[in-house]
C-alpha positions, 0 to 999 in steps of 0.5 A: 460508478461508487466505491462504498454506498447505503447498501454496503452500510446495510451489509456491513450491521443492521442500524443501518437497515431503514430511513432513518439507517439509510441517513445515517449511512449517508451523513457516516458517509459526506463524514468518512468524505466517501463522497467525495472518493466515490467522484474520483473514483466516477471519474477513471473508472473507466480505467483500469490498474497504473491508469487508473491510480494517475487518473485518482492522484491527478485528481487528487491532485498529488504529484510524487516524487522518487528519489535514487530512480535510476534503481528501476531499471536494474530490476530484474525481469522475473520475479522478485518483491517491494517492502514498504513502511504504510503510513498513509494507509492507502494513499501511499497503495494508489501510490505503489501502483501507478509507478510499479505497474506502469514498469511491470504490468503483472505488478501486485500489491497484497493489501487488506479488505478495506483498499480490494474495495477498488473494484478498478484494480484486482487485478493489481491487488492481492487482498487479505484480511489482518484480524485486530489492529493491535500493537502486539501484530496482524496476523494474517488469515486469509489464505486464498490471498497467500496462496495467491502470492505464492504463485503469482512470485513463482510464475515469475510475478513480482508483488509489494509487502507493506508488512506491517499489514496497517497504516504506521501509528505514531508513537509517544515512546520516541516522537515519532511516526512509524510502522508496527510491528511487522506480520510475521506471516508476511515475513516467512512468507518473503524468506520462503520465496528466496527473489530480488527484495525492492525496500521503498520508502516514504520520506512523509506522513500523514495530518497530525491530526490522523494520529491526534485520532489515532491517540485517542482510539482507532476506530476514529483514527479510520473516519477520517483516513478517506481525508486525509487521500485530498489533503497531500496537494502541492504537498510531493510526497517524497518516495525512495527506492533502496538498492536492491537485496539478492538472493545471495545477500539474504541467505545470511540469514536463517530465519524469518525475524533476523531477514525482518529486522535487515529488512525494516532497517534498509527502509527505515535508513534509507537515506533521504536522498539528495534530489527528485525525478517528478512523477510527471517527467520521470521516463521509465520503460515497459518490461514485460515480464520473462515467465519461468520455464517449465 
């Protein structure tokens, strides 16, 4: 089983057709570490959902740690939303599925088209298509994905969002790695649906070289993305669980813009927890969702 192979490159561009095109595609697969991704994908390919994500993390050698993990025991039984920053661009999605789908197997995460290529996680992914890579924001054009998200929430299931729609950037202005502007369409959906919201913060980031490449060009940086999956061994990436934001608390925000500012602060101003629990020692009982009655 493979995530991406030569045939995918050929479908994306005529440049990769024929013998020389195939050779160049194979070269690109090695340069981008897609061959390593294919290997770990094949190793856990018989699993789906949280079990597949767990297998990937084990193969990557990643044992993330959770701050304020006790808050996960207070998750609502029905629909809720998680909002997170997006510093890794791939690993953070795998971590969220490993964590949240263990508690709620019906948890789905809105992801971009590239992550949706991981077919064994299709039951936990809602695919959307961001357009461009501009710092002014990314507009979601996948109407099907938005409709699926609304339906999933309305039926009493949880959904996770990376509201930026793309991996975080390094900002020279303030010398920090931060999400770009959060997408208006996502914030509008969150403001409209009115369910509890759980802020989740990833405290760590990719390598300095990754962000340096981004200063040159985001397309060059994307070539480095897969290699960033394999350099987190023994780093113990840290995530924090914020206080649940109730529907009542959300009523103070009259529009999606003000709610978005509040949610972004809830993520980025989340204090660094005093202690963390390794994922391998996390003891959370799986919750079965309570369905809404018609």
